[in-house]
C-alpha positions as semicolon CSV with decimal commas, in nm:
position;residue;x (nm);y (nm);z (nm)
1;M;-9,854;-9,017;-5,026
2;N;-9,795;-8,670;-5,026
3;N;-9,883;-8,615;-4,668
4;Q;-9,648;-8,925;-4,584
5;E;-9,349;-8,806;-4,778
6;E;-9,393;-8,463;-4,568
7;K;-9,434;-8,640;-4,231
8;Q;-9,094;-8,839;-4,339
9;N;-8,941;-8,562;-4,470
10;Q;-9,014;-8,362;-4,125
11;K;-8,914;-8,666;-3,913
12;Q;-8,566;-8,668;-4,115
13;K;-8,505;-8,281;-4,068
14;E;-8,596;-8,271;-3,701
15;K;-8,334;-8,590;-3,696
16;V;-8,059;-8,411;-3,856
17;A;-8,110;-8,073;-3,652
18;K;-8,092;-8,320;-3,331
19;H;-7,760;-8,454;-3,466
20;Y;-7,627;-8,087;-3,552
21;E;-7,697;-7,992;-3,226
22;D;-7,548;-8,288;-3,015
23;Y;-7,235;-8,224;-3,237
24;A;-7,241;-7,818;-3,185
25;K;-7,267;-7,925;-2,792
26;Q;-6,949;-8,115;-2,814
27;F;-6,750;-7,778;-2,905
28;T;-6,964;-7,530;-2,695
29;P;-6,755;-7,393;-2,382
30;K;-6,943;-7,471;-2,070
31;P;-7,003;-7,075;-1,903
32;K;-6,857;-7,077;-1,540
33;Y;-7,147;-6,930;-1,376
34;F;-7,016;-6,898;-1,072
35;L;-6,659;-6,774;-1,129
36;N;-6,823;-6,517;-1,395
37;C;-7,043;-6,389;-1,099
38;L;-6,759;-6,349;-0,869
39;K;-6,527;-6,195;-1,114
40;A;-6,853;-5,910;-1,184
41;F;-6,923;-5,869;-0,831
42;I;-6,539;-5,814;-0,737
43;V;-6,445;-5,581;-1,021
44;G;-6,768;-5,388;-1,004
45;G;-6,743;-5,351;-0,638
46;L;-6,405;-5,247;-0,654
47;I;-6,513;-4,967;-0,899
48;C;-6,764;-4,849;-0,651
49;V;-6,529;-4,878;-0,378
50;L;-6,305;-4,633;-0,561
51;A;-6,606;-4,430;-0,648
52;L;-6,676;-4,385;-0,287
53;Y;-6,339;-4,339;-0,149
54;I;-6,266;-4,029;-0,411
55;Q;-6,613;-3,907;-0,289
56;N;-6,538;-3,899;0,033
57;L;-6,214;-3,762;-0,037
58;L;-6,400;-3,447;-0,198
59;I;-6,663;-3,433;0,088
60;N;-6,347;-3,362;0,334
61;R;-6,193;-3,103;0,107
62;G;-6,564;-2,943;0,143
63;L;-6,790;-2,986;-0,131
64;D;-7,099;-3,123;-0,039
65;E;-7,249;-3,479;-0,103
66;K;-7,462;-3,418;-0,440
67;T;-7,180;-3,174;-0,557
68;S;-6,903;-3,424;-0,552
69;G;-7,139;-3,764;-0,684
70;A;-7,191;-3,505;-0,961
71;F;-6,782;-3,540;-0,981
72;I;-6,773;-3,891;-0,938
73;T;-7,001;-3,937;-1,239
74;V;-6,821;-3,732;-1,465
75;I;-6,499;-3,951;-1,327
76;L;-6,634;-4,238;-1,420
77;I;-6,800;-4,158;-1,754
78;C;-6,395;-3,976;-1,830
79;S;-6,218;-4,269;-1,718
80;A;-6,382;-4,534;-1,939
81;Q;-6,400;-4,290;-2,216
82;F;-6,036;-4,265;-2,195
83;L;-5,951;-4,650;-2,086
84;T;-6,159;-4,695;-2,428
85;G;-5,971;-4,476;-2,624
86;I;-5,673;-4,667;-2,538
87;G;-5,843;-4,950;-2,566
88;V;-5,820;-5,113;-2,232
89;F;-6,169;-5,107;-2,137
90;D;-6,288;-5,442;-2,383
91;S;-5,996;-5,595;-2,172
92;I;-6,105;-5,536;-1,865
93;A;-6,512;-5,591;-1,998
94;K;-6,371;-5,939;-2,144
95;F;-6,233;-6,018;-1,754
96;A;-6,523;-5,855;-1,538
97;G;-6,833;-5,908;-1,742
98;A;-7,118;-5,704;-1,592
99;G;-6,915;-5,611;-1,369
100;V;-6,802;-5,330;-1,534
101;I;-7,048;-5,306;-1,827
102;V;-7,377;-5,262;-1,616
103;P;-7,268;-4,927;-1,468
104;I;-7,259;-4,596;-1,641
105;T;-6,919;-4,690;-1,781
106;G;-7,058;-4,940;-1,989
107;F;-7,255;-4,667;-2,117
108;A;-6,979;-4,457;-2,164
109;N;-6,777;-4,745;-2,368
110;S;-7,080;-4,775;-2,594
111;M;-7,086;-4,422;-2,679
112;V;-6,697;-4,375;-2,728
113;A;-6,621;-4,737;-2,931
114;P;-6,820;-4,625;-3,252
115;A;-6,664;-4,319;-3,287
116;I;-6,334;-4,444;-3,286
117;E;-6,414;-4,668;-3,529
118;Y;-6,541;-4,442;-3,713
119;K;-6,271;-4,139;-3,695
120;K;-6,167;-4,200;-4,005
121;E;-6,511;-4,053;-4,174
122;G;-6,448;-3,740;-4,027
123;I;-6,496;-3,528;-3,700
124;V;-6,831;-3,424;-3,779
125;L;-6,977;-3,781;-4,039
126;G;-6,784;-4,020;-3,843
127;V;-6,727;-3,931;-3,475
128;G;-6,995;-3,715;-3,425
129;A;-7,263;-3,958;-3,598
130;K;-7,143;-4,226;-3,421
131;L;-7,121;-4,098;-3,092
132;F;-7,495;-4,029;-3,073
133;S;-7,576;-4,396;-3,237
134;L;-7,658;-4,535;-2,891
135;A;-7,718;-4,219;-2,720
136;G;-7,948;-4,134;-2,934
137;P;-8,212;-4,393;-2,902
138;V;-8,174;-4,421;-2,539
139;L;-8,248;-4,039;-2,494
140;V;-8,539;-4,044;-2,697
141;C;-8,666;-4,321;-2,513
142;G;-8,597;-4,155;-2,180
143;I;-8,784;-3,821;-2,249
144;F;-9,095;-4,047;-2,395
145;V;-9,095;-4,261;-2,134
146;S;-9,066;-3,960;-1,886
147;T;-9,322;-3,757;-2,071
148;I;-9,592;-4,064;-2,013
149;I;-9,517;-4,056;-1,644
150;G;-9,518;-3,699;-1,646
151;I;-9,891;-3,671;-1,792
152;V;-10,010;-4,004;-1,607
153;Y;-9,878;-3,848;-1,283
154;Y;-10,067;-3,472;-1,380
155;F;-10,436;-3,666;-1,447
156;I;-10,389;-3,910;-1,141
157;I;-10,258;-3,695;-0,886
């Protein structure tokens, strides 16, 4: 009898879960995949076109390609940090999605946003500590993986 009751309770739970899932689907908005991809492609492409335009301007003014590429990286990072600071980056990211989040601008935003949020706690314990809340694990992972790859590369070749 006890086993019979457990099966019945299980069936009842599954039935309730199914009804809840059907109910939740009524209120869940349907994602517009094509439109989201199109917006991400256009905005990400515009960022790349603008960066390439500035890089070509720098090259025409006498900088080599490697140096101008470094300048473009700094410009993209500083622009994302500035836009995050004045509260515009989130609106752009909400519209563009992965088109603005995936490149280096998204990483700059994810570093600055927590720092701005915790600025009330002071420069060192608030901004300084939160600035590296994301960068720390990323740097540690990057250094660790590059060390492992270096060791493997040293012994294989």
